[in-house]
C-alpha positions as CSV (number, residue, x, y, z in Angstrom):
1,M,178.8,-82.8,95.1
2,K,178.8,-86.8,95.6
3,K,176.2,-87.9,98.2
4,N,177.4,-89.2,101.5
5,P,176.9,-93.2,101.3
6,S,175.2,-93.7,104.1
7,S,172.6,-90.9,103.9
8,V,172.3,-92.6,100.3
9,N,171.3,-95.9,102.6
10,I,169.3,-94.4,105.4
11,Q,166.6,-92.5,102.5
12,A,166.5,-95.9,100.3
13,K,165.7,-97.6,103.7
14,A,162.6,-95.2,104.8
15,V,161.6,-95.4,101.0
16,L,161.2,-99.1,101.7
17,L,159.7,-98.7,104.7
18,I,157.3,-96.5,104.0
19,V,156.2,-98.3,100.8
20,A,156.1,-101.7,103.6
21,F,153.4,-99.4,105.5
22,C,151.5,-98.0,103.1
23,V,150.8,-101.7,101.5
24,L,150.5,-103.2,104.9
25,Y,147.7,-100.2,105.7
26,L,146.3,-101.1,102.5
27,V,146.0,-104.6,102.9
28,L,144.4,-104.7,106.4
29,S,141.8,-101.8,105.7
30,Y,140.8,-104.1,102.4
31,Y,140.2,-107.1,105.2
32,L,139.0,-105.4,107.8
33,V,136.6,-102.6,106.7
34,G,136.6,-102.9,102.5
35,F,138.3,-101.3,100.5
36,K,137.4,-97.2,100.3
37,M,139.0,-94.6,98.0
38,E,139.5,-92.5,101.2
39,Q,142.5,-95.2,102.4
40,V,143.9,-94.4,98.5
41,Y,143.9,-90.6,99.3
42,L,145.5,-90.9,102.2
43,V,148.3,-92.8,101.1
44,L,148.4,-91.1,97.9
45,L,148.5,-87.5,100.0
46,F,150.9,-89.0,102.8
47,N,153.5,-89.6,100.0
48,T,153.1,-86.5,98.0
49,L,153.8,-84.3,101.0
50,Y,156.3,-86.6,102.1
51,F,158.2,-86.8,98.8
52,I,157.7,-83.5,97.5
53,S,160.0,-81.1,99.9
54,K,161.6,-81.2,103.0
55,P,159.1,-78.8,104.5
56,T,156.4,-80.6,103.6
57,R,158.2,-84.0,104.6
58,K,158.2,-82.1,108.1
59,F,154.7,-81.5,107.9
60,V,153.4,-84.8,107.2
61,L,155.6,-86.6,109.7
62,G,154.3,-84.0,112.5
63,F,150.6,-84.5,111.6
64,L,150.7,-88.0,111.7
65,I,149.6,-88.4,114.8
66,F,146.3,-87.5,113.1
67,I,146.9,-89.9,110.7
68,V,147.2,-92.7,113.7
69,F,143.8,-91.2,115.1
70,W,141.9,-91.3,112.0
71,V,142.9,-95.3,110.7
72,I,142.1,-96.5,114.3
73,F,138.6,-95.0,114.2
74,D,138.6,-96.2,110.7
75,F,139.6,-100.0,112.3
76,M,136.7,-99.7,114.5
77,K,134.4,-100.7,112.2
78,A,135.7,-104.6,111.7
79,F,135.2,-104.5,116.0
80,P,131.9,-103.0,116.8
81,N,132.0,-102.6,120.6
82,Y,128.7,-104.0,121.2
83,R,130.2,-107.5,120.5
84,F,132.6,-107.1,123.7
85,N,129.8,-106.0,126.1
86,T,126.0,-105.5,127.0
87,V,124.7,-102.3,125.0
88,R,123.0,-99.8,127.3
89,T,119.9,-97.9,126.1
90,S,117.3,-97.6,129.0
91,S,119.4,-96.6,132.1
92,L,121.6,-94.2,130.0
93,Y,117.8,-92.1,129.5
94,F,116.6,-92.7,132.9
95,A,119.4,-91.3,134.1
96,E,119.6,-88.5,131.9
97,K,116.1,-87.7,132.4
98,K,116.3,-88.0,136.6
99,L,119.4,-85.9,136.5
100,F,118.7,-83.0,134.0
101,G,114.9,-84.1,133.4
102,I,112.6,-81.0,132.2
103,N,109.3,-80.5,133.6
104,T,106.5,-79.6,130.6
105,N,102.8,-79.9,130.9
106,G,103.3,-82.3,133.9
107,T,105.7,-84.7,132.0
108,T,109.8,-85.0,132.4
109,L,111.5,-84.9,129.4
110,T,115.0,-85.7,128.7
111,P,116.7,-82.1,127.1
112,N,116.8,-84.1,124.1
113,E,113.1,-84.7,124.0
114,Y,112.3,-81.2,125.0
115,W,114.1,-79.5,121.8
116,L,112.9,-81.9,119.6
117,L,109.5,-80.2,120.4
118,H,111.3,-76.8,120.2
119,K,113.0,-76.9,117.1
120,T,113.3,-73.6,115.1
121,N,115.3,-73.2,111.9
122,F,117.6,-70.6,113.2
123,L,118.8,-73.0,115.5
124,S,119.2,-76.0,113.6
125,I,121.6,-74.2,110.9
126,L,123.6,-72.7,113.7
127,T,124.0,-75.5,115.8
128,G,125.0,-77.5,112.3
129,I,127.6,-74.7,112.0
130,F,129.1,-75.8,115.3
131,Y,129.2,-79.3,114.5
132,L,131.1,-78.7,111.3
133,C,133.4,-77.5,113.7
134,W,134.5,-80.5,115.2
135,V,137.5,-81.5,112.8
136,P,138.6,-78.7,111.0
137,V,138.9,-76.3,114.2
138,P,141.4,-78.3,116.0
139,L,143.1,-79.5,112.4
140,I,143.6,-75.6,111.8
141,F,144.9,-74.6,115.1
142,A,147.0,-78.3,115.2
143,G,148.6,-76.7,111.8
144,W,149.3,-72.8,113.1
145,L,151.0,-74.1,116.4
146,F,153.1,-76.1,114.3
147,F,154.6,-73.3,112.7
148,K,154.2,-71.0,115.8
149,N,155.6,-73.6,118.9
150,K,156.5,-77.2,117.6
151,A,157.0,-78.6,121.4
152,Q,153.7,-77.1,121.7
153,F,151.7,-79.0,118.6
154,F,153.4,-82.4,119.9
155,Y,151.6,-81.5,123.5
156,F,148.3,-80.2,121.8
157,S,148.4,-83.2,119.4
158,F,149.4,-86.5,121.8
159,T,146.6,-84.7,124.3
160,F,144.1,-84.7,121.5
161,L,145.5,-88.4,120.9
162,L,144.8,-89.3,124.4
163,A,141.6,-87.9,124.7
164,N,140.2,-90.1,121.8
165,L,142.2,-93.4,122.9
166,I,140.6,-93.0,126.6
167,G,137.3,-92.4,124.8
168,F,137.5,-95.3,122.9
169,V,138.2,-97.9,125.6
170,I,135.2,-96.5,127.8
171,Y,133.4,-96.9,124.3
172,Y,134.3,-100.9,124.5
173,I,133.3,-100.9,128.5
174,Y,130.1,-98.8,127.9
175,P,128.5,-99.4,125.0
176,A,125.5,-97.2,124.9
177,A,122.9,-95.9,122.4
178,P,122.4,-92.1,121.2
179,P,119.5,-90.4,122.2
180,W,118.2,-90.1,118.4
181,Y,118.3,-94.3,118.8
182,I,115.8,-94.4,121.6
183,Q,113.5,-91.9,119.9
184,Q,113.7,-94.5,116.8
185,Y,114.0,-97.8,118.2
186,G,112.9,-97.6,121.8
187,F,115.0,-99.7,124.2
188,T,115.6,-102.6,121.8
189,V,118.9,-102.9,121.1
190,H,119.4,-103.6,116.7
191,F,122.6,-104.4,115.8
192,N,124.1,-103.3,112.4
193,T,122.4,-100.4,112.6
194,P,123.5,-97.6,110.2
195,G,124.7,-94.3,111.2
196,N,122.1,-91.3,111.3
197,S,122.8,-87.2,111.3
198,A,119.3,-87.3,113.2
199,G,118.6,-83.4,114.2
200,L,121.1,-82.6,111.7
201,V,118.9,-83.8,109.0
202,K,117.2,-80.5,109.2
203,F,120.2,-78.6,108.5
204,D,120.7,-80.2,105.4
205,E,117.4,-79.8,104.2
206,L,117.4,-76.0,105.1
207,L,120.6,-75.7,103.3
208,R,119.4,-78.1,100.7
209,V,123.0,-80.4,100.7
210,S,123.8,-83.5,102.5
211,I,126.7,-82.9,103.8
212,F,125.8,-84.5,107.7
213,K,124.1,-87.3,105.7
214,T,127.3,-88.3,104.0
215,L,129.3,-88.0,106.8
216,Y,126.9,-90.2,109.4
217,Q,126.8,-92.9,106.7
218,H,130.4,-93.8,107.6
219,S,129.7,-94.1,111.1
220,S,132.2,-96.3,113.0
221,N,129.7,-97.8,115.6
222,V,125.8,-95.9,116.5
223,F,126.5,-97.4,120.2
224,A,129.1,-95.5,120.9
225,A,127.6,-92.5,122.1
226,M,129.2,-92.0,125.9
227,P,131.6,-90.4,125.8
228,S,131.0,-87.5,123.1
229,L,134.3,-86.6,121.8
230,H,132.9,-84.3,119.8
231,S,132.8,-82.4,123.6
232,A,136.2,-83.2,123.9
233,Y,138.1,-81.7,120.8
234,P,137.1,-78.3,121.5
235,L,138.0,-78.1,125.0
236,I,141.3,-79.2,124.3
237,V,141.7,-76.5,121.7
238,L,140.3,-74.1,124.3
239,Y,143.0,-75.0,126.8
240,Y,146.3,-74.9,124.3
241,G,144.9,-71.5,122.8
242,I,144.7,-70.1,126.4
243,R,148.1,-71.5,127.1
244,N,149.8,-69.7,123.5
245,K,148.0,-66.8,124.4
246,V,146.3,-66.6,121.0
247,G,144.3,-63.4,122.3
248,L,141.0,-62.8,121.3
249,T,140.4,-66.1,119.4
250,N,139.9,-67.9,122.5
251,I,136.7,-66.5,122.8
252,L,135.8,-67.9,119.5
253,F,137.3,-71.1,120.6
254,A,135.1,-70.4,123.7
255,V,132.1,-70.0,121.7
256,I,132.7,-72.9,119.5
257,T,133.0,-75.0,122.6
258,L,130.1,-73.9,123.9
259,G,128.4,-74.2,120.9
260,I,129.4,-77.9,120.1
261,W,128.3,-78.9,123.4
262,F,124.7,-77.1,123.4
263,S,124.3,-78.7,119.3
264,S,125.4,-82.2,120.3
265,V,122.3,-82.3,122.8
266,Y,119.5,-80.3,120.5
267,N,119.9,-82.4,117.9
268,S,119.7,-85.6,120.0
269,H,123.2,-86.7,118.8
270,H,124.3,-87.0,122.9
271,Y,122.9,-86.7,126.4
272,I,124.3,-84.0,128.6
273,L,126.1,-87.1,130.6
274,D,127.3,-87.9,127.3
275,V,129.0,-84.1,126.8
276,L,130.4,-84.7,130.8
277,A,132.0,-87.7,130.1
278,G,133.5,-86.1,127.1
279,I,134.6,-83.2,129.0
280,G,136.2,-85.7,131.1
281,C,138.2,-87.2,128.6
282,A,139.8,-84.2,127.5
283,A,140.2,-82.7,130.9
284,T,142.1,-86.4,131.8
285,A,144.0,-86.5,128.6
286,I,145.1,-82.7,129.2
287,I,146.4,-83.3,132.8
288,A,147.9,-86.7,132.3
289,F,150.2,-86.1,128.7
290,P,152.1,-83.6,130.6
291,L,152.5,-85.3,133.5
292,I,153.6,-88.5,131.4
293,V,156.1,-86.5,129.8
294,K,158.0,-85.2,133.0
295,N,158.0,-88.3,134.8
296,V,158.6,-90.6,132.0
297,H,161.9,-90.7,130.8
298,W,161.6,-92.4,127.9
299,A,158.3,-90.5,126.9
300,N,160.7,-87.1,127.3
301,V,163.5,-88.5,125.2
302,K,161.2,-89.8,122.4
303,M,159.4,-86.0,122.7
304,Q,162.8,-84.5,122.5
305,Q,163.5,-86.6,119.1
306,L,160.0,-85.9,117.5
307,I,160.2,-82.2,118.1
308,K,164.3,-82.4,116.5
309,V,162.9,-84.4,113.6
310,V,160.4,-81.7,112.5
311,S,161.7,-78.6,113.4
């Protein structure tokens, strides 16, 4: 059976377009953030899934939204937010102490400082487990939605992306040091400070691993504590879990959400104010994205086209 010439032409254009984008991505990565094998792995993974079969092609095209997020996050290393605005150190610290301070022996401590003095091996392991959920849980849930309900998959994915974009904008408007930075360096700003696993180092030590040490070596910028996007992700998962009636699994999502919120404060990665700001990013995206699709004709049309492409 002869192939339709127009179909062959479309496929050839698609291949050329993909090759061009992959080359462009690798070149930009090299000049912006330096060569890393992760970039090659990403390109190989995308091309493998795209060309191996029609079902995998649809799958990777759907998850292109998450790839875009990863690329933006990685490229942020080339444009540190402290170059664009003054880094906040003391103002956030004292606001946290004023609003959520804990009085201990006549001294007011931030919640981070309180838990620094009251750490336990149990909580260090438990909070480390919770913190490991911040990427796998949204991705696994997105994969489930992809096969269960394509429309909800795109609503979830774009809400996730929008929450991140809102958070990234705030990073540049309001660069802020995390609690662990204040504990180690005080209120003096030291540019190019390396990432730090902070309280999560205890998890690595107790289990004799280097999971968090490795993860935080790749941190885009330590002055990006406000808002806590770690706190935004599980809330988006919980919302769409409830919306899609996943039953008892929502209890697990709720526990993970609360666990990540507590973990971020317990391990001195974020203030409670950062967590609340992350919740605000999630809530804004959850409310805004459906309104955009509903009221902007172009967005609605594109959404329907995307659903059709991966169906």
